C-alpha positions as CSV (number, residue, x, y, z in Angstrom):
1,M,172.3,155.9,166.3
2,K,168.9,155.3,164.5
3,L,168.5,153.3,161.6
4,H,168.6,156.1,159.2
5,N,171.9,156.7,160.2
6,L,173.3,153.1,159.7
7,K,176.4,152.6,157.2
8,P,179.2,150.3,157.1
9,A,182.6,150.5,157.9
10,A,184.6,152.4,155.6
11,G,186.3,150.3,152.9
12,S,184.6,146.8,154.1
13,V,182.1,147.8,150.7
14,K,183.8,147.6,147.3
15,G,181.9,149.0,144.4
16,R,181.4,146.8,141.3
17,K,183.5,147.5,138.3
18,R,181.5,149.8,135.3
19,I,182.9,148.2,132.5
20,A,182.4,149.5,129.1
21,R,181.4,153.6,129.9
22,G,183.7,155.4,127.7
23,Q,187.2,155.8,127.4
24,G,187.2,158.5,130.4
25,S,186.5,155.2,132.9
26,G,189.4,153.6,132.4
27,R,187.3,150.7,131.2
28,G,186.3,151.6,127.6
29,G,187.5,150.1,124.6
30,T,187.8,146.8,125.2
31,S,185.9,146.2,128.3
32,T,188.8,144.3,130.1
33,R,188.7,141.5,127.5
34,G,191.8,142.3,125.5
35,H,192.6,142.8,122.1
36,K,190.7,140.0,119.2
37,G,190.2,136.3,120.1
38,A,187.0,134.2,120.5
39,K,187.3,135.1,124.4
40,S,186.7,139.2,123.1
41,R,183.7,138.3,121.3
42,S,180.0,138.4,122.4
43,G,178.6,135.4,122.6
44,Y,181.8,133.7,124.1
45,K,181.3,130.5,126.7
46,T,183.7,127.7,127.7
47,K,182.5,124.2,127.6
48,R,181.6,122.8,131.2
49,N,184.8,121.3,132.6
50,F,186.9,122.9,129.2
51,E,190.4,123.3,130.8
52,G,192.2,125.2,128.1
53,G,192.9,122.0,125.8
54,Q,194.6,120.3,128.9
55,M,193.1,116.8,129.8
56,P,190.1,117.5,132.0
57,L,190.2,116.0,135.7
58,Q,187.3,113.7,135.3
59,M,189.1,111.9,132.3
60,R,192.6,112.2,133.7
61,L,190.9,110.7,137.7
62,P,191.0,106.3,137.4
63,K,187.5,104.7,136.5
64,F,186.3,102.4,138.7
65,G,183.2,99.7,139.5
66,F,181.3,98.0,138.2
67,K,177.9,96.8,137.4
68,N,177.1,93.5,137.3
69,P,174.1,93.5,134.7
70,N,173.3,89.8,135.4
71,R,173.2,89.8,139.8
72,V,170.4,88.5,140.8
73,T,169.0,90.3,144.5
74,H,166.7,88.5,147.0
75,V,164.4,89.5,149.5
76,P,166.0,88.4,153.1
77,L,163.1,86.6,154.7
78,N,164.5,85.2,158.4
79,L,162.7,82.7,160.7
80,E,162.0,85.5,163.2
81,Q,159.7,87.1,160.7
82,I,158.3,83.8,159.4
83,Q,157.4,82.6,163.4
84,M,155.7,86.7,163.6
85,I,153.8,86.3,160.3
86,V,152.4,82.7,161.6
87,E,151.6,83.9,165.2
88,K,150.2,87.3,163.7
89,Y,147.9,85.9,160.9
90,N,147.6,82.2,161.8
91,V,148.7,80.8,158.3
92,N,150.8,77.7,158.1
93,K,151.5,77.7,154.4
94,I,153.9,80.6,153.1
95,D,154.5,81.2,149.6
96,H,154.8,84.6,147.2
97,E,151.3,85.2,147.4
98,V,151.1,85.0,151.0
99,L,154.2,87.7,151.5
100,R,152.6,90.0,148.8
101,K,149.0,90.0,150.4
102,L,151.5,91.0,153.5
103,G,153.4,94.2,151.7
104,I,156.7,91.9,152.0
105,V,157.3,91.7,148.5
106,R,156.6,92.9,145.0
107,R,155.7,91.3,141.9
108,R,158.9,90.7,140.6
109,D,160.8,90.1,143.6
110,T,162.6,86.8,144.6
111,I,162.7,85.5,148.4
112,K,165.7,83.9,150.0
113,L,165.0,82.0,153.8
114,L,167.8,83.2,155.9
115,G,168.6,81.7,159.4
116,R,168.2,84.7,162.0
117,G,166.0,84.1,165.0
118,E,163.9,80.7,166.1
119,I,160.8,79.4,164.9
120,A,159.1,77.1,166.9
121,T,155.6,76.0,164.7
122,K,155.3,73.7,161.8
123,V,155.3,75.7,158.7
124,D,155.5,74.8,154.7
125,L,157.4,77.4,152.8
126,T,157.5,78.2,149.4
127,V,160.7,80.3,148.2
128,N,163.7,81.2,145.6
129,A,166.7,79.9,148.0
130,A,167.7,79.4,151.1
131,S,170.6,79.0,153.7
132,A,171.4,75.5,155.0
133,S,170.5,76.6,158.8
134,A,167.5,78.3,157.8
135,K,165.9,75.0,155.9
136,E,167.4,72.8,158.7
137,A,165.5,75.0,161.5
138,I,162.2,74.7,159.7
139,E,162.6,71.0,159.2
140,K,163.3,70.6,162.4
141,A,160.1,72.3,164.1
142,G,158.6,69.8,161.5
143,G,157.4,72.0,158.2
144,S,159.2,71.8,154.8
145,V,160.6,74.1,152.6
146,N,160.2,73.6,148.6
147,L,162.7,76.2,146.2
148,V,160.8,77.0,143.4
């Protein structure tokens, strides 16, 4: 057996239809398109999702969900993150500007203080919102939380 002798198994490869090659081919005349009508003409193309006039699937299925245009999302800021910032950068006043310089928030972001983790150092925070447990933990450590 050599490369030039290789060929597929008999009957495994089907030849393509040679359409519009005269009457003798058996596919001349209307070229398998039937007689008259839009589908027989050149340039015919259906619209995407067209189901022959039947109600299309994307219109039959129920619609669901809702995007609230007034939704306010805050960037979460946990106590453990604050403790790490205080230790690493030696700051005791944290506000939007400080967090922006550290790359934690963007210009238009709002910040919510959350209570995960522990805080041991006194720190003054200025945030947009705070959970009760986080506020209590900061004040217990001797710091303060100012809401903007």
